[in-house]
N, C-alpha and C positions, 0 to 999 in steps of 0.2 A: 457722950461718947456713944457710939454705938460698934459693936464686934460682929462681924461677918465671919462663918464658916462655911466653906463648900465642901460637898462630898459628891461623889457618884463617878468620878470620871475614871477612864481605862482604855482598855484597848477594845478597837471594834472593827469588822470587816466592812467594807463600803456595802452602802445600802442596808446596814444595820441600825440599832436604835441605842440611844444612852439616855438615862435621866439624871440630871443634877439637881441636888438640895443646896440651899443656901439659910442657914441658921443663922438669926439675927436675935441680939440681946444686946442691952443697956437702954439707953435712953428712950423713950416712946418716940416712936417713928409714924404715927398714923396717917402724917401729911406729906410722908417722905414719896418718892418716886424709887425703886430699884430696878437694876437692870444687869445683863450681862455681857461682856467686854472679851473675845477673846482675843489673842495675841498669839499670834503665828512667828515663828524662828524668822528673825531678820526683819520683821513688820513691825508696824505700830498698832498698839491697842485699838481695836475699833468696835463700836455700837452694833449688836445684833438685836438685841430684845430688852424691853423694859415695861413693867406695871407700875400703874399707881397704887398704893396700898390701900389708901381708902376706899377707892370707887371700882378698882379694878379693872382700869382703861388699859389697852395694850399697844404696844408699837415695837414694831417689825423692821430691821433692813430686807431691802427686797431680795438680798440673797438667801434670806431663809425663811420669807413666806412660803407656807403649805406645808415646810418641813419640822419647823420648829413652833413649840407651843410653850408660853410662859404663864405660869398660875401662882397663885400663893395661897396659903392656909392661914389667916389673921390668928387664929385660935394657937397653932404652932409657932407663928412669927416665923416661919418658913416659906422661901421662895423655890420656885423647880423651874426647870427647863427640860422640857421634853423634846428630843432631837430625834427627829426619823429620818431616812433615806440619806444617811450620813454620807459624806464625800471626803476623798482624801484632801481637798482644799478647806476641810472643817478642822485637820489638824491643828492644834492650837492649844494654849495654855488658856482656860477659861476662869474670869474674874467675876466676880457679883459684886456688887457695889449698891451704895444708897447716896439719892442726892436731896440734900434738905434745903435746896434755896428755894424761894418763894418769887414769881411762880416756877415750878420747877422745870427742867428742861430734858425731857425724858432721852433724846437721841445725842446729846451733847456730853462727851465723856468729860471736858474739862469743868462740869458743873457737879461732878460726883464728889463729895468729899470723905466717904469712908468704904474702904477696900478691903476685901476678904485675901486668902493668900494664895489662890489660886489651885486649880487642879488640872491635871493633863489630860488631855483627849488625843487619842492615836488611832486615825480612820487607816484602814489598810485596803491598797485595791489590789 
């Protein structure tokens, strides 16, 4: 089992920045992919960013390219999402998740089998 705990959500004005953390614990996940999935009110959870734990390859949704940066610190077993130039449409509960499938499917929500509890982001225009 893998346990994921997010932190760092909050309220910010449009154009501002926030940084999330996702601390992972449990079984080894060196071959995993980890990602971030926001879910806005009344909408489905969607992919925005993912990173391979071993090589650090990154994947982004077109809507966040150039604004969001995903990273990880292997020594701390922690993944981060730096969000800049935030827009009101970025308002959502953000979930971190881990994909243990082989081969991994970084941009496909259905393949992620471990989820955090979510953290709220509210962007005020």
